N, C-alpha and C positions, 0 to 999 in steps of 0.2 A: 396512499399518500394524498390523493385529493380530498378524502374525507378529514384527514388530519389538517391539511391546509385550509379546509372549510370551516375549522373551529369546532368539529363534531366530537372531537376527543378530548378527554379530560385526564390529567394525571394527579391524583391525589385532591380532587375537587378543583383544579385549576385548568383552564383551557390552553392547550399547547398547539402551535402550528409548524413546529419543526420536526420533521420525520426522523431527524438524527439525534433527537433529544435522548440522553441516556436515561434508561429506567432499569429498575430490577424487579422483575415480576415477583419475587419472593417477599417484597416489602411495600412496592408501590400498588396502589388501587388505580386500575386503567378502566376507563369508561368509554363508551361510544354510544352516542344518542341516548345517554342515561342509564345503559345497561352495562354491568361489569364484564370486561373482556378477560377471558381465562388464558393463561399462558399457552402459546402455541409451541409446537416443537421447535427446538433450537436447530437451525440450519446454519452451516458454515461451508463455504465453497471456495475452491481455488480456480481462478481464471487466468488463462494464458492471455493477457491483454496485447492486442496488436498496436502497432505504431499508429498514431493518428486519432486516436479516441481519447475523450475528455473524461477524467473520473469525477463524475459529478451526476446528480440527479437530473439536472437541466442545464442548458448552457444559454447564455444571454445572446450569444452570437450565432446561435443556431447549429453549432457544430455536433457531429455525432458523438455520443456518449457511450460509456461501456454497458448501458442499459439495453442497448441495441442488440447485444449478445445474448440477452436473457429473456427477450420479449415473447418468445413462445415456449418458454421452459417450465410454466406452471408453477413457479416459485412464490413464496411470499415476499414482501417488501425486504430488501436486503441492502444494507449500507455498506460502503467501502471501508476496509479496515486499513486505514493509511491511505497513501496517494502514490500514484506514478504520473509524471507529468505528460503532456500529449504525446511529445516526441519519444518518449520511453516505452519500452514494452516488458513483457514477462510476467512473473508471478504477482497476482493481486489477490488478496482475500477479501471476502464479503460475508457479512453475517446479519441475522436478526437478533443477534444477542449483544447488546451495547455493553454490558458489564464485560463480557468476554473480550470484545473488541478493545475496550479501554485498556485491559491488562496487556493486550498485546502492543498497542501504541503508545504506552506510558513510556516517556523518554527516560525516566529514572530506572527503569528496568533493563536497559541496554539488551535488547534482543538483537542478535547478529543478523544483518541482511547482506547477502552476497550478490555481487553484480559482475557481468562480463561486460567490458567497456572497450569499443573500438576507438582508437584516436588517431588523429593525423599526426605524423612524426614518429620518431622513435625515443621514447623516453630513456634517459640514462639513470644510472645509479643515484646520482645526486638528486633527480627529480623524484625518484621512488621514495627516498628518504625523506625529502621535503613534504611530499604527500603524507607521510605517516607522522612526522614531526608537527606539521601544521602550517597553514598558510593563512594570512589575513586578507578577507576580502569584505568591504564595506562594514568594516569595524568588527567582524565576527572572525573567530579562530576556527578554522575548518580543518579537520584531520581524519585520516582513516585509521583503522584499526590494523589493517595489513593491505599490502599492495604487492602484486607480482606479475610479471610478463608471462603470459601463457602461449602467445603466438604472435603471428604477423608477417610482414613482408618487408620490401625495401623501402615503403613510404608510410606505412602504418603499423600499429601494434594493437594487439588484443591483451588487456589488462583485467585480473581478477581483483576487485576491490571489495573489502568488507568493511561495513559501518556498523556501529552500535548507536550512532545519533543520527537523527533525521532532520537537518536544516533544509530549507528550501532550496532545491536544485543544487544540493550540495557537491555532488560530484562534478557537474559541469563547471561549477564555480571553482573548484579546486584545480581542475585541469586547465582551466582558461588561465588561472593566475599563473601557472607554470608554463604557459604558452602552448598548449595543446588543445585543439578542437575536438569535440566528441562527435564521432561519426554514427555511433549506434551505442545504444544503452539497453542492457537487458538484465532484470533481476531474476536470478535463478534459485534463490532460497531464502526463506525467512526462518530463523532458527534452524530446527532439524527438518522442516519441511522443504522438499525440493521441487521444482517445476517439473523435473524429468521429462516424459516423452508426450506430455499433454499438448495436443495440436493447438497451433495459434488460433485464438478466437473461440476455442472451446473452454468448458468448465467442467468440474466435477465435484462432488461432495466429499468433504473430509471425513475420514473415518472417526470413530469414537476415540481411537487410539491417537490419531494425529492431533485431534482437539484437545486431549488430556496433555500430551506432550508440549504442545504450545503453551497450554496453561501453566505447566510446571516450569517451563523456561521463563515465563513471565512472572512467577511468584518469588 
């Protein structure tokens, strides 16, 4: 990352300083210090992001980022594939393949993302229907593909919410518009890939089959 930010890397003859700039090794000529860099092994990982970490390569306020989980992993530079806000947790993808990542995050491909959400209060049937039909917040229409109650108690409930669009803080905004504060938000699946029993704060490499399955979902 430091070599890129120092201007030592060129793509197709032009200097770049953004480590997250999309490139295609099959087409683009990438150089470092004047030497052509050959394509490295594609690596895609799943991380179980804990609450409290920022999904960014650095933070201007000095907060811990997800890269603290990878500091001793011996991995090449990986960029986040999509985002989870600081207060959210669960499944986060990271990869050194910008083209693959762009296919996963392309909003036009409508890849389903599944969340478990604990809310204050007990949403009724009208609220669940409203979340699916859509609410207006700050001039945006926000809607879930599906919402169902999966547990809870006398004062709060657990919901399963599936989205195929990814507006900024969408779930929190939708629920706030319906009068429910989010107590916990956990992403448990992206397409067919499930978080499963991956321990909090740990990561694992995706299998070739998992990478292909996500690519096929995105195509």
